N, C-alpha and C positions, 0 to 999 in steps of 0.2 A: 252460111257463118254463122258464128256462137257468136256469141257477143254480150257480158257484162258490164253494167256497171256501178261503182264503188264511189269513196267518194278518199279524198284524199288525206294526207295525215291530220291531226286534229290542228294547222295551220304550224305555223312556227314556233310557235310556247312549248310545240311535248317534243319538238327534234335537239335530241340530242348534242348538244356540241366539244362532247373528245372528238364522236365519228364526226362529224361538220367538217375537223381544224384536221383534222386524217386524210379522210377526202383532198381536203385544200391539198393538203404535202404531197399528194396524189398523182398534184400536174405538174410536180418539179421533178417526177425522178424519167430520167430519162427513156424506159422503158414501159411507161404506161404511152398506149398511141392512144391521141387526140385529136377523131380525124373531122373533123365542124373546128376547132380550134386552131386558130392561127398563134402561133408561137409569138409574135410581139401580144397578146393577149389574154397569155400565163399570167399566174401573180407571180412575179419575186418573192421570195425567201421572205425578204425586209415586209413587205405589202404584209404578208401566211403569219409575220411574226408583229406582227405590229394590227391582225383579227385575231391576234390572242392573246396581246394583253389588252383589250379593253373586255376582254371575255371569264381572264381565268383567277384577276378577284371577285368577281359581281357579285354582290351583297344584293339586297331589296330589302322592302320591308310596303307596308301598307296604308295606306290616308285614308280614315277615315274618321269621319262625329272629327276637323276640321284634325284631331291626335296623328301623329305619328306613332305606328307600329313600331313593334323587337326585328328590330336590323336580320336577315337571315341569305345564306351562301343562295344564288339560282347556280344549278348546272345543266339544262334544260333550256333550248329556246337560243330565242336571240333578242338585242335588242329593240325595245319596240319606240320606233319613233328615227333607228338609229338608218343610213339613208345608205349606208350597203343591205340591208336586212334579207330586203327583196328580194337581192338577185344573191347574198350567200343561202340559202332557203332553194331558189332557184338549183342552183346549184348542183348540195344537197341530195334535190330530190333524184334530176336528170341523170345520179347516179347511182343511187340506186335503182332506180331503174333502168337504166342501164343491169345493173349485175341479174334483178329478175329470172327470164327468162333463160335460163339454160336448155342447153335446149331443144325451142322452143321452133316449129316451120311455120313460118308469119301464112300466112292468104294472102297479102294481100301482096302491094309492093307497085308502089308508086313515085315513077322518077324514077327508075330502076333504084327504089330505097325498102326495104324490109319492112313493113309497122308488127307488129302483135300488141300495143295501144294507140289511145286515142288519148290525145288531158285537152282536160279543157282548163276554162278558171278555175272549177272546188273539183272537177271529177274526176274520173280511170276509166277506162273507157276498154274490157279487155278483148281485142281479137282470137278467136282460133276458130278452126276450120270440122271443129265434135266437142260435145257437149264433156271428155272425158278429154280432153288438149283445155280445156276453157278449163275445168277443173285443179285441173296441174298447173295452168300460169298462174292460176289465183293461189295458189298455198305453198308452191316459190314467192313471190311475191309479200308475201305476209311472211312467210319465214327475212328472205332478207330484209323488209322493215324491222321484225324484231331485232335481229341482228346488230342494229342498224341503233335500236332504243327508241324507237320510236311509235307511236299508235296510229295506229288506221283510226278510221274515223268508222263503225257499222253503220250508221245509218241517217241518213238525209238527215240536214236544215229546215 
């Protein structure tokens, strides 16, 4: 078995809001199969619109030396201190992790579920049977994160 350890994206402050909202909207499409989430837990279109409105016109400023700086629009990240932020970010990452392993044969099965990665607090362990498979899986993961305009930390801090 081959394993590589990487780090989650640069936390919630570097994820694309547009990608996040498009992923939330995917949950409402009838052709999207969600094996783990029962229908009653899926966000309604109204909830998605409310979440979208929280981010559409978001502006920020920097508070330094008791002065508020110039206001600017923000287009990445989820709101700090917002109750839904960790959940929204988890939904976003879950979708990315499901998209990444195209044509990857899992070598580990637990309870009939095949695994290509293990995720911990801020780590991703990718699993493969051969070194070449691991390299391919890593490339696919990096490509998928880029498609969603999200950066992966290259070093552990």
